[in-house]
PDB file of N, H, CA, C and O in Angstrom:
ATOM      1  N   MET A   1     -40.347  39.830  52.315  1.00  0.00           N
ATOM      2  CA  MET A   1     -39.269  40.833  51.537  1.00  0.00           C
ATOM      3  C   MET A   1     -39.389  40.385  50.005  1.00  0.00           C
ATOM      4  O   MET A   1     -40.045  40.921  49.112  1.00  0.00           O
ATOM      5  N   VAL A   2     -38.951  39.777  49.977  1.00  0.00           N
ATOM      6  H   VAL A   2     -38.418  39.342  50.703  1.00  0.00           H
ATOM      7  CA  VAL A   2     -38.660  39.387  48.683  1.00  0.00           C
ATOM      8  C   VAL A   2     -39.508  39.854  47.482  1.00  0.00           C
ATOM      9  O   VAL A   2     -39.221  40.474  46.459  1.00  0.00           O
ATOM     10  N   GLU A   3     -40.831  39.257  48.043  1.00  0.00           N
ATOM     11  H   GLU A   3     -41.064  38.753  48.875  1.00  0.00           H
ATOM     12  CA  GLU A   3     -42.215  39.962  46.788  1.00  0.00           C
ATOM     13  C   GLU A   3     -42.235  41.455  46.661  1.00  0.00           C
ATOM     14  O   GLU A   3     -42.928  42.127  45.898  1.00  0.00           O
ATOM     15  N   TYR A   4     -41.592  41.747  47.302  1.00  0.00           N
ATOM     16  H   TYR A   4     -41.029  41.201  47.922  1.00  0.00           H
ATOM     17  CA  TYR A   4     -42.036  43.629  47.247  1.00  0.00           C
ATOM     18  C   TYR A   4     -40.532  44.126  46.742  1.00  0.00           C
ATOM     19  O   TYR A   4     -40.535  44.973  45.849  1.00  0.00           O
ATOM     20  N   PHE A   5     -39.021  43.586  47.329  1.00  0.00           N
ATOM     21  H   PHE A   5     -39.019  42.898  48.055  1.00  0.00           H
ATOM     22  CA  PHE A   5     -37.924  44.661  46.320  1.00  0.00           C
ATOM     23  C   PHE A   5     -37.224  43.262  46.021  1.00  0.00           C
ATOM     24  O   PHE A   5     -36.287  43.112  46.805  1.00  0.00           O
ATOM     25  N   PRO A   6     -37.432  41.723  44.767  1.00  0.00           N
ATOM     26  CA  PRO A   6     -36.685  41.302  44.709  1.00  0.00           C
ATOM     27  C   PRO A   6     -34.923  41.596  44.421  1.00  0.00           C
ATOM     28  O   PRO A   6     -33.925  40.994  44.816  1.00  0.00           O
ATOM     29  N   THR A   7     -35.116  42.855  43.516  1.00  0.00           N
ATOM     30  H   THR A   7     -35.927  43.344  43.195  1.00  0.00           H
ATOM     31  CA  THR A   7     -34.079  42.866  42.796  1.00  0.00           C
ATOM     32  C   THR A   7     -33.134  43.704  43.815  1.00  0.00           C
ATOM     33  O   THR A   7     -31.915  43.587  43.695  1.00  0.00           O
ATOM     34  N   GLU A   8     -33.610  44.439  44.685  1.00  0.00           N
ATOM     35  H   GLU A   8     -34.600  44.534  44.782  1.00  0.00           H
ATOM     36  CA  GLU A   8     -32.639  44.737  46.497  1.00  0.00           C
ATOM     37  C   GLU A   8     -32.249  43.445  46.866  1.00  0.00           C
ATOM     38  O   GLU A   8     -31.041  43.224  46.952  1.00  0.00           O
ATOM     39  N   VAL A   9     -33.332  42.234  47.183  1.00  0.00           N
ATOM     40  H   VAL A   9     -34.313  42.413  47.113  1.00  0.00           H
ATOM     41  CA  VAL A   9     -32.928  41.752  48.159  1.00  0.00           C
ATOM     42  C   VAL A   9     -32.135  40.219  47.668  1.00  0.00           C
ATOM     43  O   VAL A   9     -31.781  39.301  48.408  1.00  0.00           O
ATOM     44  N   LYS A  10     -32.005  40.329  46.113  1.00  0.00           N
ATOM     45  H   LYS A  10     -32.292  41.074  45.512  1.00  0.00           H
ATOM     46  CA  LYS A  10     -31.034  39.705  45.572  1.00  0.00           C
ATOM     47  C   LYS A  10     -29.653  40.120  45.679  1.00  0.00           C
ATOM     48  O   LYS A  10     -28.812  39.480  46.309  1.00  0.00           O
ATOM     49  N   TYR A  11     -29.366  41.492  44.886  1.00  0.00           N
ATOM     50  H   TYR A  11     -30.050  42.012  44.374  1.00  0.00           H
ATOM     51  CA  TYR A  11     -28.337  41.770  45.301  1.00  0.00           C
ATOM     52  C   TYR A  11     -27.618  41.300  47.124  1.00  0.00           C
ATOM     53  O   TYR A  11     -26.825  40.488  47.601  1.00  0.00           O
ATOM     54  N   VAL A  12     -28.366  42.226  47.518  1.00  0.00           N
ATOM     55  H   VAL A  12     -29.011  42.886  47.130  1.00  0.00           H
ATOM     56  CA  VAL A  12     -27.602  41.918  49.640  1.00  0.00           C
ATOM     57  C   VAL A  12     -27.028  40.401  49.131  1.00  0.00           C
ATOM     58  O   VAL A  12     -25.928  40.171  48.629  1.00  0.00           O
ATOM     59  N   LEU A  13     -28.250  39.328  49.455  1.00  0.00           N
ATOM     60  H   LEU A  13     -29.144  39.515  49.863  1.00  0.00           H
ATOM     61  CA  LEU A  13     -27.905  38.385  49.658  1.00  0.00           C
ATOM     62  C   LEU A  13     -26.650  36.959  48.401  1.00  0.00           C
ATOM     63  O   LEU A  13     -25.884  36.025  48.641  1.00  0.00           O
ATOM     64  N   GLU A  14     -27.168  37.657  47.178  1.00  0.00           N
ATOM     65  H   GLU A  14     -27.789  38.415  46.983  1.00  0.00           H
ATOM     66  CA  GLU A  14     -25.329  37.166  46.399  1.00  0.00           C
ATOM     67  C   GLU A  14     -24.359  37.809  47.098  1.00  0.00           C
ATOM     68  O   GLU A  14     -23.412  37.036  47.236  1.00  0.00           O
ATOM     69  N   CYS A  15     -24.075  39.252  47.789  1.00  0.00           N
ATOM     70  H   CYS A  15     -24.845  39.880  47.676  1.00  0.00           H
ATOM     71  CA  CYS A  15     -22.873  39.349  48.655  1.00  0.00           C
ATOM     72  C   CYS A  15     -22.342  38.566  49.386  1.00  0.00           C
ATOM     73  O   CYS A  15     -21.245  38.010  49.323  1.00  0.00           O
ATOM     74  N   LEU A  16     -23.993  38.473  50.857  1.00  0.00           N
ATOM     75  H   LEU A  16     -24.884  38.925  50.908  1.00  0.00           H
ATOM     76  CA  LEU A  16     -23.407  37.833  52.028  1.00  0.00           C
ATOM     77  C   LEU A  16     -23.427  36.202  51.048  1.00  0.00           C
ATOM     78  O   LEU A  16     -23.023  35.467  51.949  1.00  0.00           O
ATOM     79  N   LYS A  17     -23.600  35.434  50.056  1.00  0.00           N
ATOM     80  H   LYS A  17     -23.928  36.031  49.324  1.00  0.00           H
ATOM     81  CA  LYS A  17     -22.931  34.239  49.865  1.00  0.00           C
ATOM     82  C   LYS A  17     -21.991  34.247  49.361  1.00  0.00           C
ATOM     83  O   LYS A  17     -21.671  33.122  48.976  1.00  0.00           O
ATOM     84  N   HIS A  18     -20.993  35.349  49.032  1.00  0.00           N
ATOM     85  H   HIS A  18     -21.252  36.263  49.345  1.00  0.00           H
ATOM     86  CA  HIS A  18     -19.463  35.347  48.329  1.00  0.00           C
ATOM     87  C   HIS A  18     -18.998  35.092  49.746  1.00  0.00           C
ATOM     88  O   HIS A  18     -18.313  34.220  50.280  1.00  0.00           O
ATOM     89  N   VAL A  19     -19.675  36.261  50.182  1.00  0.00           N
ATOM     90  H   VAL A  19     -20.232  36.969  49.748  1.00  0.00           H
ATOM     91  CA  VAL A  19     -18.473  35.523  51.958  1.00  0.00           C
ATOM     92  C   VAL A  19     -19.106  34.570  52.646  1.00  0.00           C
ATOM     93  O   VAL A  19     -18.822  34.764  53.828  1.00  0.00           O
ATOM     94  N   TYR A  20     -19.891  33.540  52.535  1.00  0.00           N
ATOM     95  H   TYR A  20     -20.123  33.383  51.575  1.00  0.00           H
ATOM     96  CA  TYR A  20     -19.945  32.324  53.127  1.00  0.00           C
ATOM     97  C   TYR A  20     -19.625  31.800  52.747  1.00  0.00           C
ATOM     98  O   TYR A  20     -19.160  30.985  53.544  1.00  0.00           O
ATOM     99  N   THR A  21     -19.410  31.482  51.596  1.00  0.00           N
ATOM    100  H   THR A  21     -19.788  32.145  50.949  1.00  0.00           H
ATOM    101  CA  THR A  21     -18.462  30.876  50.604  1.00  0.00           C
ATOM    102  C   THR A  21     -17.550  30.656  50.475  1.00  0.00           C
ATOM    103  O   THR A  21     -17.191  29.534  50.119  1.00  0.00           O
ATOM    104  N   ILE A  22     -16.410  32.052  50.807  1.00  0.00           N
ATOM    105  H   ILE A  22     -16.702  32.964  51.097  1.00  0.00           H
ATOM    106  CA  ILE A  22     -14.832  32.151  51.061  1.00  0.00           C
ATOM    107  C   ILE A  22     -15.394  31.200  53.187  1.00  0.00           C
ATOM    108  O   ILE A  22     -15.012  30.111  53.615  1.00  0.00           O
ATOM    109  N   ASP A  23     -15.817  31.669  53.508  1.00  0.00           N
ATOM    110  H   ASP A  23     -16.128  32.553  53.160  1.00  0.00           H
ATOM    111  CA  ASP A  23     -15.911  31.555  54.594  1.00  0.00           C
ATOM    112  C   ASP A  23     -15.612  29.609  54.578  1.00  0.00           C
ATOM    113  O   ASP A  23     -14.896  28.775  55.132  1.00  0.00           O
ATOM    114  N   GLY A  24     -16.834  29.703  53.425  1.00  0.00           N
ATOM    115  H   GLY A  24     -17.415  30.380  52.975  1.00  0.00           H
ATOM    116  CA  GLY A  24     -16.484  27.891  54.145  1.00  0.00           C
ATOM    117  C   GLY A  24     -15.163  27.190  53.345  1.00  0.00           C
ATOM    118  O   GLY A  24     -14.903  25.991  53.446  1.00  0.00           O
ATOM    119  N   GLU A  25     -14.106  28.471  52.259  1.00  0.00           N
ATOM    120  H   GLU A  25     -14.318  29.445  52.177  1.00  0.00           H
ATOM    121  CA  GLU A  25     -13.617  27.522  52.178  1.00  0.00           C
ATOM    122  C   GLU A  25     -12.147  27.651  52.904  1.00  0.00           C
ATOM    123  O   GLU A  25     -11.019  27.316  52.544  1.00  0.00           O
ATOM    124  N   ALA A  26     -12.514  28.105  53.746  1.00  0.00           N
ATOM    125  H   ALA A  26     -13.431  28.377  54.038  1.00  0.00           H
ATOM    126  CA  ALA A  26     -11.653  28.662  54.888  1.00  0.00           C
ATOM    127  C   ALA A  26     -11.696  27.325  55.723  1.00  0.00           C
ATOM    128  O   ALA A  26     -10.708  26.590  55.715  1.00  0.00           O
ATOM    129  N   LYS A  27     -12.306  27.150  56.112  1.00  0.00           N
ATOM    130  H   LYS A  27     -13.108  27.747  56.118  1.00  0.00           H
ATOM    131  CA  LYS A  27     -13.452  26.353  56.838  1.00  0.00           C
ATOM    132  C   LYS A  27     -12.122  24.800  56.292  1.00  0.00           C
ATOM    133  O   LYS A  27     -11.161  24.223  56.801  1.00  0.00           O
ATOM    134  N   GLN A  28     -12.692  24.763  55.358  1.00  0.00           N
ATOM    135  H   GLN A  28     -13.473  25.232  54.945  1.00  0.00           H
ATOM    136  CA  GLN A  28     -12.229  23.646  54.268  1.00  0.00           C
ATOM    137  C   GLN A  28     -10.983  23.005  54.335  1.00  0.00           C
ATOM    138  O   GLN A  28     -10.574  21.847  54.413  1.00  0.00           O
ATOM    139  N   GLN A  29     -10.486  24.202  54.277  1.00  0.00           N
ATOM    140  H   GLN A  29     -10.818  25.143  54.213  1.00  0.00           H
ATOM    141  CA  GLN A  29      -8.627  24.158  53.964  1.00  0.00           C
ATOM    142  C   GLN A  29      -7.965  24.410  55.407  1.00  0.00           C
ATOM    143  O   GLN A  29      -6.817  24.709  55.735  1.00  0.00           O
ATOM    144  N   ARG A  30      -9.130  24.173  56.134  1.00  0.00           N
ATOM    145  H   ARG A  30     -10.063  23.931  55.867  1.00  0.00           H
ATOM    146  CA  ARG A  30      -8.648  24.623  57.783  1.00  0.00           C
ATOM    147  C   ARG A  30      -7.456  25.319  57.678  1.00  0.00           C
ATOM    148  O   ARG A  30      -6.392  24.811  57.324  1.00  0.00           O
ATOM    149  N   LEU A  31      -7.683  26.875  58.089  1.00  0.00           N
ATOM    150  H   LEU A  31      -8.547  27.287  58.376  1.00  0.00           H
ATOM    151  CA  LEU A  31      -7.000  27.971  57.852  1.00  0.00           C
ATOM    152  C   LEU A  31      -6.577  28.165  59.179  1.00  0.00           C
ATOM    153  O   LEU A  31      -7.408  27.564  59.860  1.00  0.00           O
ATOM    154  N   SER A  32      -5.862  28.601  59.812  1.00  0.00           N
ATOM    155  H   SER A  32      -5.186  29.089  59.259  1.00  0.00           H
ATOM    156  CA  SER A  32      -5.659  29.386  61.491  1.00  0.00           C
ATOM    157  C   SER A  32      -6.974  30.574  61.052  1.00  0.00           C
ATOM    158  O   SER A  32      -7.646  30.950  60.091  1.00  0.00           O
ATOM    159  N   PRO A  33      -6.773  30.797  62.416  1.00  0.00           N
ATOM    160  CA  PRO A  33      -7.648  32.356  62.612  1.00  0.00           C
ATOM    161  C   PRO A  33      -6.638  33.755  61.556  1.00  0.00           C
ATOM    162  O   PRO A  33      -7.183  34.606  60.853  1.00  0.00           O
ATOM    163  N   LYS A  34      -5.727  33.658  61.679  1.00  0.00           N
ATOM    164  H   LYS A  34      -5.284  32.967  62.250  1.00  0.00           H
ATOM    165  CA  LYS A  34      -4.771  34.595  60.914  1.00  0.00           C
ATOM    166  C   LYS A  34      -4.788  34.272  59.755  1.00  0.00           C
ATOM    167  O   LYS A  34      -4.818  35.252  59.010  1.00  0.00           O
ATOM    168  N   GLU A  35      -4.780  33.026  59.100  1.00  0.00           N
ATOM    169  H   GLU A  35      -4.755  32.230  59.705  1.00  0.00           H
ATOM    170  CA  GLU A  35      -5.194  32.910  57.784  1.00  0.00           C
ATOM    171  C   GLU A  35      -6.489  33.362  57.175  1.00  0.00           C
ATOM    172  O   GLU A  35      -6.497  34.140  56.221  1.00  0.00           O
ATOM    173  N   ARG A  36      -7.549  32.897  57.699  1.00  0.00           N
ATOM    174  H   ARG A  36      -7.542  32.265  58.474  1.00  0.00           H
ATOM    175  CA  ARG A  36      -8.913  32.914  57.265  1.00  0.00           C
ATOM    176  C   ARG A  36      -9.303  34.711  57.419  1.00  0.00           C
ATOM    177  O   ARG A  36     -10.230  35.239  56.805  1.00  0.00           O
ATOM    178  N   LEU A  37      -8.427  35.399  58.310  1.00  0.00           N
ATOM    179  H   LEU A  37      -7.674  34.970  58.808  1.00  0.00           H
ATOM    180  CA  LEU A  37      -8.276  36.734  57.780  1.00  0.00           C
ATOM    181  C   LEU A  37      -8.207  37.316  57.015  1.00  0.00           C
ATOM    182  O   LEU A  37      -8.880  38.166  56.431  1.00  0.00           O
ATOM    183  N   ARG A  38      -6.985  36.701  56.934  1.00  0.00           N
ATOM    184  H   ARG A  38      -6.439  36.010  57.408  1.00  0.00           H
ATOM    185  CA  ARG A  38      -6.461  37.778  55.171  1.00  0.00           C
ATOM    186  C   ARG A  38      -6.927  36.787  54.303  1.00  0.00           C
ATOM    187  O   ARG A  38      -6.269  36.600  53.280  1.00  0.00           O
ATOM    188  N   LEU A  39      -8.030  36.045  54.520  1.00  0.00           N
ATOM    189  H   LEU A  39      -8.565  36.197  55.352  1.00  0.00           H
ATOM    190  CA  LEU A  39      -8.673  35.275  53.365  1.00  0.00           C
ATOM    191  C   LEU A  39      -9.400  36.519  53.004  1.00  0.00           C
ATOM    192  O   LEU A  39      -9.164  37.307  52.088  1.00  0.00           O
ATOM    193  N   HIS A  40     -10.516  36.541  54.088  1.00  0.00           N
ATOM    194  H   HIS A  40     -10.707  35.901  54.832  1.00  0.00           H
ATOM    195  CA  HIS A  40     -11.682  37.491  54.448  1.00  0.00           C
ATOM    196  C   HIS A  40     -11.202  38.993  54.119  1.00  0.00           C
ATOM    197  O   HIS A  40     -12.137  39.760  53.891  1.00  0.00           O
ATOM    198  N   GLN A  41      -9.995  39.512  54.057  1.00  0.00           N
ATOM    199  H   GLN A  41      -9.235  38.888  54.242  1.00  0.00           H
ATOM    200  CA  GLN A  41      -9.773  40.330  53.904  1.00  0.00           C
ATOM    201  C   GLN A  41      -9.946  41.054  52.713  1.00  0.00           C
ATOM    202  O   GLN A  41     -10.605  41.967  52.216  1.00  0.00           O
ATOM    203  N   GLU A  42      -8.580  39.803  52.351  1.00  0.00           N
ATOM    204  H   GLU A  42      -8.044  39.061  52.755  1.00  0.00           H
ATOM    205  CA  GLU A  42      -8.607  40.016  50.380  1.00  0.00           C
ATOM    206  C   GLU A  42      -9.717  39.601  49.253  1.00  0.00           C
ATOM    207  O   GLU A  42      -9.859  39.980  48.090  1.00  0.00           O
ATOM    208  N   HIS A  43     -10.506  38.600  50.120  1.00  0.00           N
ATOM    209  H   HIS A  43     -10.391  38.292  51.065  1.00  0.00           H
ATOM    210  CA  HIS A  43     -11.791  38.909  49.499  1.00  0.00           C
ATOM    211  C   HIS A  43     -13.422  39.114  49.811  1.00  0.00           C
ATOM    212  O   HIS A  43     -14.401  38.785  49.141  1.00  0.00           O
ATOM    213  N   SER A  44     -13.322  39.752  51.025  1.00  0.00           N
ATOM    214  H   SER A  44     -12.527  40.020  51.569  1.00  0.00           H
ATOM    215  CA  SER A  44     -14.775  39.052  51.585  1.00  0.00           C
ATOM    216  C   SER A  44     -14.959  40.925  51.912  1.00  0.00           C
ATOM    217  O   SER A  44     -15.842  41.779  51.988  1.00  0.00           O
ATOM    218  N   GLY A  45     -13.316  40.769  52.034  1.00  0.00           N
ATOM    219  H   GLY A  45     -12.598  40.075  51.972  1.00  0.00           H
ATOM    220  CA  GLY A  45     -13.520  42.508  52.013  1.00  0.00           C
ATOM    221  C   GLY A  45     -14.178  43.481  50.937  1.00  0.00           C
ATOM    222  O   GLY A  45     -15.224  44.131  50.949  1.00  0.00           O
ATOM    223  N   PRO A  46     -13.161  43.328  50.005  1.00  0.00           N
ATOM    224  CA  PRO A  46     -14.028  44.027  48.444  1.00  0.00           C
ATOM    225  C   PRO A  46     -15.552  44.201  48.502  1.00  0.00           C
ATOM    226  O   PRO A  46     -16.121  45.290  48.423  1.00  0.00           O
ATOM    227  N   VAL A  47     -16.167  42.976  48.653  1.00  0.00           N
ATOM    228  H   VAL A  47     -15.705  42.091  48.717  1.00  0.00           H
ATOM    229  CA  VAL A  47     -17.290  42.855  48.218  1.00  0.00           C
ATOM    230  C   VAL A  47     -18.104  43.402  49.265  1.00  0.00           C
ATOM    231  O   VAL A  47     -19.066  43.955  48.731  1.00  0.00           O
ATOM    232  N   MET A  48     -18.162  43.514  50.725  1.00  0.00           N
ATOM    233  H   MET A  48     -17.381  43.065  51.158  1.00  0.00           H
ATOM    234  CA  MET A  48     -18.647  43.899  52.066  1.00  0.00           C
ATOM    235  C   MET A  48     -18.192  45.521  51.760  1.00  0.00           C
ATOM    236  O   MET A  48     -19.023  46.300  52.228  1.00  0.00           O
ATOM    237  N   ASP A  49     -17.022  46.205  51.057  1.00  0.00           N
ATOM    238  H   ASP A  49     -16.347  45.573  50.677  1.00  0.00           H
ATOM    239  CA  ASP A  49     -16.681  47.297  51.510  1.00  0.00           C
ATOM    240  C   ASP A  49     -18.149  47.978  49.541  1.00  0.00           C
ATOM    241  O   ASP A  49     -18.277  49.081  49.008  1.00  0.00           O
ATOM    242  N   LYS A  50     -18.627  46.999  49.315  1.00  0.00           N
ATOM    243  H   LYS A  50     -18.524  46.103  49.748  1.00  0.00           H
ATOM    244  CA  LYS A  50     -19.250  47.223  47.703  1.00  0.00           C
ATOM    245  C   LYS A  50     -20.821  47.454  48.040  1.00  0.00           C
ATOM    246  O   LYS A  50     -21.717  48.186  47.618  1.00  0.00           O
ATOM    247  N   LEU A  51     -20.669  46.379  49.083  1.00  0.00           N
ATOM    248  H   LEU A  51     -19.941  45.785  49.425  1.00  0.00           H
ATOM    249  CA  LEU A  51     -22.046  46.447  50.114  1.00  0.00           C
ATOM    250  C   LEU A  51     -22.412  47.608  50.830  1.00  0.00           C
ATOM    251  O   LEU A  51     -23.607  47.836  50.641  1.00  0.00           O
ATOM    252  N   GLN A  52     -21.829  48.513  51.642  1.00  0.00           N
ATOM    253  H   GLN A  52     -20.859  48.328  51.796  1.00  0.00           H
ATOM    254  CA  GLN A  52     -21.341  48.890  52.541  1.00  0.00           C
ATOM    255  C   GLN A  52     -22.324  50.054  51.314  1.00  0.00           C
ATOM    256  O   GLN A  52     -23.458  50.489  51.115  1.00  0.00           O
ATOM    257  N   LEU A  53     -21.118  50.101  50.846  1.00  0.00           N
ATOM    258  H   LEU A  53     -20.196  49.748  51.007  1.00  0.00           H
ATOM    259  CA  LEU A  53     -21.116  51.583  49.690  1.00  0.00           C
ATOM    260  C   LEU A  53     -22.650  51.497  48.617  1.00  0.00           C
ATOM    261  O   LEU A  53     -23.137  52.402  47.939  1.00  0.00           O
ATOM    262  N   TRP A  54     -23.180  49.916  48.809  1.00  0.00           N
ATOM    263  H   TRP A  54     -22.785  49.181  49.359  1.00  0.00           H
ATOM    264  CA  TRP A  54     -24.192  50.261  47.783  1.00  0.00           C
ATOM    265  C   TRP A  54     -25.561  50.687  49.096  1.00  0.00           C
ATOM    266  O   TRP A  54     -26.388  51.591  48.977  1.00  0.00           O
ATOM    267  N   LEU A  55     -25.452  49.890  50.065  1.00  0.00           N
ATOM    268  H   LEU A  55     -24.780  49.156  50.162  1.00  0.00           H
ATOM    269  CA  LEU A  55     -26.523  50.396  50.660  1.00  0.00           C
ATOM    270  C   LEU A  55     -26.749  52.059  51.236  1.00  0.00           C
ATOM    271  O   LEU A  55     -27.838  52.633  51.185  1.00  0.00           O
ATOM    272  N   ARG A  56     -25.269  52.776  51.874  1.00  0.00           N
ATOM    273  H   ARG A  56     -24.385  52.310  51.915  1.00  0.00           H
ATOM    274  CA  ARG A  56     -25.368  53.959  51.856  1.00  0.00           C
ATOM    275  C   ARG A  56     -26.150  54.850  50.601  1.00  0.00           C
ATOM    276  O   ARG A  56     -26.799  55.882  50.778  1.00  0.00           O
ATOM    277  N   THR A  57     -25.920  54.205  49.370  1.00  0.00           N
ATOM    278  H   THR A  57     -25.394  53.367  49.227  1.00  0.00           H
ATOM    279  CA  THR A  57     -25.965  54.985  48.335  1.00  0.00           C
ATOM    280  C   THR A  57     -27.891  54.638  48.152  1.00  0.00           C
ATOM    281  O   THR A  57     -28.533  55.426  47.457  1.00  0.00           O
ATOM    282  N   GLN A  58     -28.390  53.821  48.614  1.00  0.00           N
ATOM    283  H   GLN A  58     -27.868  53.181  49.178  1.00  0.00           H
ATOM    284  CA  GLN A  58     -30.030  53.663  48.729  1.00  0.00           C
ATOM    285  C   GLN A  58     -30.396  55.082  49.585  1.00  0.00           C
ATOM    286  O   GLN A  58     -31.085  56.020  49.184  1.00  0.00           O
ATOM    287  N   PHE A  59     -29.855  54.967  50.622  1.00  0.00           N
ATOM    288  H   PHE A  59     -29.295  54.205  50.947  1.00  0.00           H
ATOM    289  CA  PHE A  59     -30.135  55.914  51.494  1.00  0.00           C
ATOM    290  C   PHE A  59     -30.145  57.308  51.103  1.00  0.00           C
ATOM    291  O   PHE A  59     -31.077  58.112  51.117  1.00  0.00           O
ATOM    292  N   ASP A  60     -28.281  57.521  50.559  1.00  0.00           N
ATOM    293  H   ASP A  60     -27.524  56.867  50.547  1.00  0.00           H
ATOM    294  CA  ASP A  60     -28.369  58.774  50.736  1.00  0.00           C
ATOM    295  C   ASP A  60     -29.379  59.596  49.544  1.00  0.00           C
ATOM    296  O   ASP A  60     -29.878  60.721  49.578  1.00  0.00           O
ATOM    297  N   GLU A  61     -29.445  58.310  48.304  1.00  0.00           N
ATOM    298  H   GLU A  61     -29.040  57.396  48.276  1.00  0.00           H
ATOM    299  CA  GLU A  61     -30.339  59.193  47.238  1.00  0.00           C
ATOM    300  C   GLU A  61     -31.585  58.690  47.775  1.00  0.00           C
ATOM    301  O   GLU A  61     -32.296  58.069  46.985  1.00  0.00           O
ATOM    302  N   ARG A  62     -31.923  58.813  48.767  1.00  0.00           N
ATOM    303  H   ARG A  62     -31.346  59.318  49.409  1.00  0.00           H
ATOM    304  CA  ARG A  62     -33.164  58.672  49.019  1.00  0.00           C
ATOM    305  C   ARG A  62     -33.991  57.011  47.872  1.00  0.00           C
ATOM    306  O   ARG A  62     -35.188  57.157  47.626  1.00  0.00           O
ATOM    307  N   LEU A  63     -33.726  56.478  47.649  1.00  0.00           N
ATOM    308  H   LEU A  63     -32.753  56.359  47.849  1.00  0.00           H
ATOM    309  CA  LEU A  63     -34.080  55.256  46.785  1.00  0.00           C
ATOM    310  C   LEU A  63     -34.413  53.861  47.843  1.00  0.00           C
ATOM    311  O   LEU A  63     -34.701  52.690  47.595  1.00  0.00           O
ATOM    312  N   VAL A  64     -34.242  54.535  48.958  1.00  0.00           N
ATOM    313  H   VAL A  64     -34.008  55.486  49.159  1.00  0.00           H
ATOM    314  CA  VAL A  64     -35.276  53.747  49.814  1.00  0.00           C
ATOM    315  C   VAL A  64     -35.088  54.262  51.330  1.00  0.00           C
ATOM    316  O   VAL A  64     -34.247  53.990  52.187  1.00  0.00           O
ATOM    317  N   GLU A  65     -36.344  55.217  51.313  1.00  0.00           N
ATOM    318  H   GLU A  65     -37.027  55.438  50.617  1.00  0.00           H
ATOM    319  CA  GLU A  65     -36.601  55.509  52.550  1.00  0.00           C
ATOM    320  C   GLU A  65     -36.605  54.994  53.964  1.00  0.00           C
ATOM    321  O   GLU A  65     -37.714  54.638  54.360  1.00  0.00           O
ATOM    322  N   PRO A  66     -35.586  54.876  54.828  1.00  0.00           N
ATOM    323  CA  PRO A  66     -35.621  54.654  56.296  1.00  0.00           C
ATOM    324  C   PRO A  66     -36.454  54.158  56.952  1.00  0.00           C
ATOM    325  O   PRO A  66     -36.115  53.199  57.646  1.00  0.00           O
ATOM    326  N   ASN A  67     -38.076  54.691  56.991  1.00  0.00           N
ATOM    327  H   ASN A  67     -38.352  55.470  56.428  1.00  0.00           H
ATOM    328  CA  ASN A  67     -38.542  54.090  57.729  1.00  0.00           C
ATOM    329  C   ASN A  67     -39.520  53.211  57.100  1.00  0.00           C
ATOM    330  O   ASN A  67     -40.589  52.772  57.524  1.00  0.00           O
ATOM    331  N   SER A  68     -38.862  53.042  55.905  1.00  0.00           N
ATOM    332  H   SER A  68     -37.993  53.399  55.561  1.00  0.00           H
ATOM    333  CA  SER A  68     -40.078  51.309  54.733  1.00  0.00           C
ATOM    334  C   SER A  68     -39.316  50.689  55.342  1.00  0.00           C
ATOM    335  O   SER A  68     -38.263  50.611  55.975  1.00  0.00           O
ATOM    336  N   SER A  69     -40.575  50.063  54.776  1.00  0.00           N
ATOM    337  H   SER A  69     -41.430  50.127  54.262  1.00  0.00           H
ATOM    338  CA  SER A  69     -40.007  48.344  55.638  1.00  0.00           C
ATOM    339  C   SER A  69     -38.714  47.523  54.998  1.00  0.00           C
ATOM    340  O   SER A  69     -38.239  46.469  55.420  1.00  0.00           O
ATOM    341  N   LEU A  70     -38.259  48.345  53.802  1.00  0.00           N
ATOM    342  H   LEU A  70     -38.644  49.201  53.459  1.00  0.00           H
ATOM    343  CA  LEU A  70     -36.996  47.542  53.349  1.00  0.00           C
ATOM    344  C   LEU A  70     -35.732  48.225  54.344  1.00  0.00           C
ATOM    345  O   LEU A  70     -34.712  47.634  54.698  1.00  0.00           O
ATOM    346  N   GLY A  71     -36.235  50.050  54.771  1.00  0.00           N
ATOM    347  H   GLY A  71     -37.063  50.530  54.484  1.00  0.00           H
ATOM    348  CA  GLY A  71     -35.447  50.920  55.486  1.00  0.00           C
ATOM    349  C   GLY A  71     -35.505  49.901  56.793  1.00  0.00           C
ATOM    350  O   GLY A  71     -34.523  49.218  57.083  1.00  0.00           O
ATOM    351  N   ASP A  72     -36.449  49.865  57.380  1.00  0.00           N
ATOM    352  H   ASP A  72     -37.247  50.420  57.144  1.00  0.00           H
ATOM    353  CA  ASP A  72     -36.124  48.724  58.448  1.00  0.00           C
ATOM    354  C   ASP A  72     -35.758  47.957  58.936  1.00  0.00           C
ATOM    355  O   ASP A  72     -35.497  47.644  60.097  1.00  0.00           O
ATOM    356  N   ALA A  73     -35.658  47.173  57.040  1.00  0.00           N
ATOM    357  H   ALA A  73     -35.869  47.428  56.097  1.00  0.00           H
ATOM    358  CA  ALA A  73     -34.957  46.049  57.526  1.00  0.00           C
ATOM    359  C   ALA A  73     -33.155  45.591  57.441  1.00  0.00           C
ATOM    360  O   ALA A  73     -32.761  44.539  57.944  1.00  0.00           O
TER     361      ALA A  73
END
C-alpha cells in the first residue's frame, strides 16, 4: 500500500501515531479511565476529527475510489 499511496499512508499513520503517543503517555502517568478519556478527548479527539474529515473528503471529491485498493483498505 505504501509504495502506491505514500502520501496518503503517511498522513494516516502520522495521525494514528499521535493517538498512540497520547495513549502511551496516559499509561506512563497511570491515569484513571476518566482521566485517560479526558486526555484523549482533548488531544486525540481533534486529530481523529481531522482524519475523519480528510477521509471523507478523499471519497467525496473522488480522490480515492471506494472500490480501489486504497478505498478498500
